[in-house]
C-alpha positions in Angstrom: -9.2 -25.5 2.2 -5.4 -26.0 2.9 -4.4 -24.9 -0.6 -6.9 -22.0 -0.7 -5.3 -20.7 2.6 -1.8 -21.1 1.2 -2.8 -19.3 -1.9 -4.3 -16.4 0.1 -1.1 -16.3 2.3 1.1 -16.2 -0.8 -1.0 -13.5 -2.5 -1.1 -11.4 0.7 2.7 -11.6 1.0 3.2 -10.7 -2.7 1.0 -7.7 -2.1 2.9 -6.6 1.0 6.2 -7.0 -0.8 4.9 -4.9 -3.7 3.7 -2.2 -1.3 7.1 -2.0 0.4 8.8 -1.6 -3.0 6.4 1.2 -4.0 6.9 2.9 -0.7 10.7 2.6 -1.0 10.5 4.0 -4.5 8.4 7.0 -3.4 10.7 7.7 -0.5 13.7 7.7 -2.8 12.0 10.3 -5.1 10.9 12.6 -2.3 13.8 12.4 0.1 15.9 15.1 -1.5 13.1 17.6 -2.1 12.7 18.9 1.5 9.1 18.0 1.5 8.0 16.5 4.9 6.4 13.2 4.4 5.7 9.9 6.1 5.1 6.5 4.5 2.5 4.2 5.9 1.4 0.7 5.0 -1.8 -0.5 6.6 -4.2 -3.3 6.0 -7.9 -3.2 6.2 -11.1 -2.1 4.4 -9.8 0.5 2.0 -12.5 3.2 2.5 -12.3 2.8 6.3 -8.5 3.3 6.2 -8.8 6.3 3.8 -11.4 8.0 6.0 -9.4 7.3 9.2 -6.1 8.6 7.7 -7.8 11.8 6.4 -8.6 12.8 10.0 -4.9 13.3 10.7 -3.2 14.3 7.5 -3.3 17.4 5.3 -2.7 15.5 2.1 -3.4 11.9 1.3 -2.4 10.4 -2.1 -4.3 7.5 -3.3 -4.1 5.7 -6.7 -7.2 5.4 -8.8 -6.8 1.7 -9.7 -6.3 -1.0 -7.1 -3.5 -3.4 -8.1 -3.8 -6.7 -6.3 -2.7 -10.0 -7.7 0.3 -8.6 -9.4 0.8 -11.6 -11.6 -2.3 -10.7 -13.6 -2.4 -7.8 -16.1 
């Protein structure tokens, strides 16, 4: 159980780091365009997060493929 928990923690941190890098990359592309935007990184059940965010935003961009466990193709 100890190693399973450590593996989960490592994979979660890897996913958070990747999300931060993607958000930073997006922000650098959009920052000079004059388009108002916000970047948000949240955790939870994906469809619940999407539905909740759509209540408050005019446009929500979501990728079509989830990419977790970045070490795997």
